[in-house]
NUFILUM-400483 format. One record per residue (C-alpha): residue in one letter; x, y, z. Coordinates in steps of 0.001 Angstrom, whole numbers, plus 500000, padded with zeros to 6 digits. Layout:
// residues N
AXYZ...
END
This chain:
// residues 268
M507012493816517038T504491492776514385S503878494541511177T500252495252512246S499326496461515528E495756497724516664L495669501089518212P493486501568521404Q489676501911520678P489222505366518954S486616507877520092K483713509066517999P484941511282515208E483890514956515357T485239515781511789V485521513748508755A487175514229505275V486087512586502088I488381511574499273A487012510034496099H488340508136493040G489189510780490353R488326508533487265I484911507152487987D481597508752489003V481244508342492736G479625511740493167P476174510111494469A478208507982496803V479982511065498268E476570512712498726R475416509485500660V478521509828502881R477774513386503670K474190512680504528V475043510089506905A477711512384508445A475115515123508818E472558512713510466A475458511610513029G476324515165513738V479727514796512216T481238517837510377I482683517359506942V485955519203506360D487939519722503135E491362519042504437P491970515517505493T494836516451507745D492291518491509855A489946515486510152D489648512856512860L488985510302510173T489063510242506372V486651508176504171A488077506976500906V485487506253498257G486846504187495549G489123501097495175D492385499988496622G494181502547494746T492243505269496197I492612504007499774L496365503596499124R496841507151497834T494982508347500832L497019506335503243A500263507796501613R498814511334501735L498204511107505316L501477509550506491G503037511356509369T499565512267510729D497189510536513190V494362510397510778P493155506935509832V491526505944506573I488527503875506013G487535502585502664V484104502318500908N484684499953497971F483663501196494491G486672499591492829R487165496200491305V488931494547494215G488633496745497349F490757494331499481L491631497138501923A488054498389502128S485636497132504894I482442498793503677T480384497807500642P478265500295498638E475193498298499662A475903498751503415L477199502334503113E474612503911505344R474437501194508036D478240500795508363L479238504544508128A476637505285510819R478475502686513117V481947504107512164F480689507815512963A479380506486516252G482979505419517076E482292501672516198Y485644500945514375R489290500113515062V492540501337513613L495468499167512326E499034500353511972L500548499065508683P504221499027507613T505732501158504967L508892500728502909E511743503327503096V513525503844499815K516968505415499346L518537506491496065D521235509097495403G520763510821498716Q516987511072498170Q514400509259500356F510939508142499561V508200506194501600A505972503518500020V502690502265501452N502230499563498781D505323498617496828V508556499696495155V509085498461491596T512192498498489523T511610497896485821S513128498447482409A513003502083481214T512802500713477725L509679498926476685G510380495355475570R513975495401476792M515184492802479454I517227494127482352E519830492625484673L519487493243488429T522054492455490983Y520520492099494502S521660491635498075V519774491205501309G521250492256504705G524575492757502930E524753489269501433D525061489038497577L522416486833495984G523564487264492415T522401488804489268I518863487977487629P517879488770484043C514376489778484176D511651492480483266G511855493839486818M511494493353490581I508656494147493111C509344494738496784S506026495132498733T504637495626502143P502251493173503662S499308495350502555G500975495775499072S501440491994498797T497887491447497487A498389493816494600Y501065493692491768N503076491225493879L500327488692493973S499595489013490204N503236488106489490G503059485070491687G504496486600494771P503558485491498464V500690486956500215L501920488396503639V499291488173506293R498875491217508418G500967490616511523V504099489457509629D506852492142509894A508412491555506611M508443492623502999A508080490460499835I510597490338497042T509297489082493648F510833489096489999I508774490019487104A509336487385484364P512583486216485488H514831484623482815S516155482177485268L515049479010487068H516778480104490320A514838483225490915R512213482690493619P510093485093495728L511706485952499076V510052487100502404V512600489420504126P512375490434507879R512744493892509327G516374494802509665S517524493191506474P517575495874503795L517363494984500129T520001496524497819V519279496509493964R521813497494491415N521322498075487682A523739495622486097T522526496339482527S525020498103480532D522747499887478017V519328500096479584A518132502322482410V515930501096485207C512874502943486247V512050503215489997L508358503441490811V507051504130494404D503432503163494708G503118503351491045H504759506688490456Q508206507060488823V510482508744491060A513789508172489442Q515867506301486730M518812504131487461K521806504050485019A524266501257484863G525944500801488198D523347502746490172E521868501199493334I518689501592495303V518161500513498964I514711499364500204A513933498420503889L510896498421506149G510546501840507423A509721503597510704Q506586505217509576R503044503478509731S499999504025507735L496682504048509592L493869501746508135A490425501954509877T488184498813509626L484978497780511069P485402495627514208E484437492273512623T486664492923509532T489544490393509488F492478489761507103F491419486187506373G487779487241506033R488721489735503321Y491017487425501717R488219484734501345E485637487227500079T488038488686497561F490272485870496219A488312482612496957
END
């Protein structure tokens, strides 16, 4: 099984929801989306879970938050890029009317993307993008003991660790020198943040090999962030287990949009 599989050709959406970035003015863009929908005979609904398709207007953060919100549903998300990077988006502001008209006519495809399952103290969380363990005290280094598939890999002094999905590998993971995971690789990336060691190297870990991280720092707590949101703190000796999960997020793209095409356009 690959980390990205394409679902059968979707039908023309009858209902669409629109989710916009909360911190930048994309009001005019949302009105453009509504106008295209009206011209295509598509009904705009307020609740994304009631829609056949959701349009995320913003950057990658907006798209990822929308994907996370719709986990467990069969509603795909297509992005219109009004952010700085927009790697997950396949529609540009300049082509909004043309490309959304195509999408509303059923001319799009849906990809299933993997998630991460996080377990800590009996609690369970799901990440679309990444899980980060970092110092709870600004400026203080931490020590993390980690193992993969039950095999101990030692203790690394560092500022933190990033565990990312393939879709999340082009975000915080990439900015810290981690590997880019191409869609289709059923794996997660493990990357240390500012490791104080010459032996700490990024790892690519396949499905079925869970990562266990323990806070080995005696006097500093470790924050656990799931898709950028703090969900817990680990005191000395606490452990967290991260693995590729069973749930999949649904990303809609234009038929001609490919991973390597977006990679070339965004990072070249």
